[in-house]
C-alpha positions in Angstrom: 44.3 111.8 51.1 44.8 115.8 50.8 43.5 118.2 53.1 40.5 119.0 50.9 39.6 115.3 50.7 39.8 115.0 54.6 37.6 117.9 55.1 35.1 116.5 52.6 35.2 113.0 54.4 34.6 114.8 57.7 31.4 116.7 56.3 30.0 113.8 55.0 27.4 112.4 57.3 27.8 108.8 58.6 24.9 106.4 58.2 22.7 106.0 61.1 21.0 103.3 62.9 17.6 104.6 64.3 15.7 103.3 67.1 11.9 104.5 67.4 10.8 104.5 70.9 7.7 105.7 72.7 7.5 106.8 76.2 7.6 103.3 77.8 10.5 102.0 80.0 10.4 98.7 78.1 11.5 100.4 74.8 15.2 100.2 76.5 15.4 96.7 74.8 15.0 98.4 71.3 17.8 100.9 72.3 20.1 98.0 73.5 19.5 95.9 70.2 20.0 99.2 68.2 23.5 99.6 69.9 24.5 96.0 68.9 23.5 96.5 65.3 25.1 100.1 65.3 28.4 98.5 66.4 28.2 95.5 64.0 27.6 98.0 61.2 29.7 100.8 62.1 26.9 103.2 62.1 25.9 106.3 64.5 23.1 105.4 66.8 20.1 107.7 67.2 17.1 107.1 69.3 13.9 108.9 68.1 10.8 109.7 69.9 8.1 111.5 68.2 5.0 112.8 70.2 1.8 114.7 69.2 1.8 118.3 70.8 -0.4 118.4 74.0 -0.4 114.6 74.5 1.0 114.0 78.0 4.2 111.7 77.9 5.6 109.9 81.0 8.7 112.1 82.0 10.1 109.5 84.2 10.1 107.0 81.4 11.6 109.5 79.0 14.4 110.4 81.4 15.2 106.7 81.7 15.2 106.1 78.1 17.5 109.2 77.7 20.0 107.6 80.4 19.9 104.2 78.6 20.7 106.2 75.2 23.7 108.0 76.8 24.9 104.7 78.2 24.8 103.2 74.8 26.5 106.3 73.3 23.4 107.2 71.3 21.9 110.7 70.3 18.2 110.9 71.6 16.0 113.2 69.6 12.6 114.4 70.6 10.2 115.6 68.0 6.7 116.9 68.1 4.1 116.5 65.4 0.6 116.0 64.9 1.3 113.3 62.4 4.0 111.0 64.1 4.7 108.7 61.0 5.2 111.8 58.7 7.7 113.1 61.2 9.6 109.9 61.2 9.6 109.8 57.6 10.9 113.3 57.3 13.6 112.4 59.9 14.5 109.5 57.7 14.8 111.5 54.4 16.6 114.3 56.1 19.3 112.0 57.7 21.5 109.1 56.2 19.4 106.2 57.8 20.6 102.9 56.9 18.7 100.8 59.7 15.6 101.4 61.5 14.3 99.6 64.6 11.0 99.4 66.3 9.1 97.5 68.6 6.5 94.8 67.5 3.9 96.3 65.3 0.1 96.0 65.9 -2.2 94.5 63.4 -3.8 97.0 60.9 -2.6 100.6 59.7 0.1 101.9 62.1 3.0 104.4 62.2 5.3 101.4 61.4 3.3 100.1 58.6 3.3 103.7 57.0 7.2 103.9 57.4 7.7 100.4 56.0 5.7 101.3 53.0 7.8 104.3 52.1 11.5 103.1 51.8 13.2 100.4 49.8 16.7 101.4 50.7 16.5 101.1 54.6 16.9 97.8 56.4 14.1 97.3 58.9 14.2 95.4 62.1 11.6 94.4 64.9 12.8 94.0 68.4 10.8 91.1 70.0 9.8 91.2 73.7 12.7 89.3 74.8 15.1 91.6 72.9 15.7 89.4 69.9 16.4 91.3 66.8 14.3 90.1 63.7 15.0 91.7 60.3 11.8 92.5 58.4 12.1 91.1 54.8 10.2 92.9 52.2 8.7 95.5 54.2 6.0 96.8 51.7 4.5 93.4 51.8 4.9 92.9 55.4 3.0 96.4 55.9 0.2 95.2 53.6 -0.1 91.9 55.5 -0.4 93.6 58.9 -3.2 96.0 57.4 -5.0 93.1 55.9 -4.9 91.0 59.1 -6.7 93.6 60.9 -9.4 93.9 58.3 -9.9 90.0 57.9 
C-alpha cells in the first residue's frame, strides 16, 4: 500500500453502529447491546440523543448515559431539533451508518417508524427490555404495521 493509499484509507469514515437513546436511565441496555453489535461488526459505536429545544431533559440520566457510553468506548452525540425524526434521518445520511438500534417502538406513527420507512441500506435492531437484540426484518413493512395497529 502506498502512502497515498494509506492516507485515503485513513480519511474514509468507518461504518457506524448508532444507538438512539432518550434521557432515560434504562436506555443503558441499548448502549450495551450496541457495544456488542459494534464489536461483532467492527464498526464505530455512536450514542445519539436528540431533544426538542426548550424541552427539559433529565441531566442526571444524561450524565449516566454519557458515562455508560464512555465505558463502552462510544461517542455520545447530543442534538437539538424541533423535528427529532428529521434530525436522526439527517444524522444517518451524513454519517456512514450500518446499524441502528432503538428501544421498543410504540404503536402508531413514531420517530422510530419514520426512520424505518426511510432507509433500505441500514440494518435496524430493537433492544427488548431484557437487553435482547432483535433484528427488524423489512423495516418499512414493520413501520406500516405499527401505524396500522394504532389505527385499528
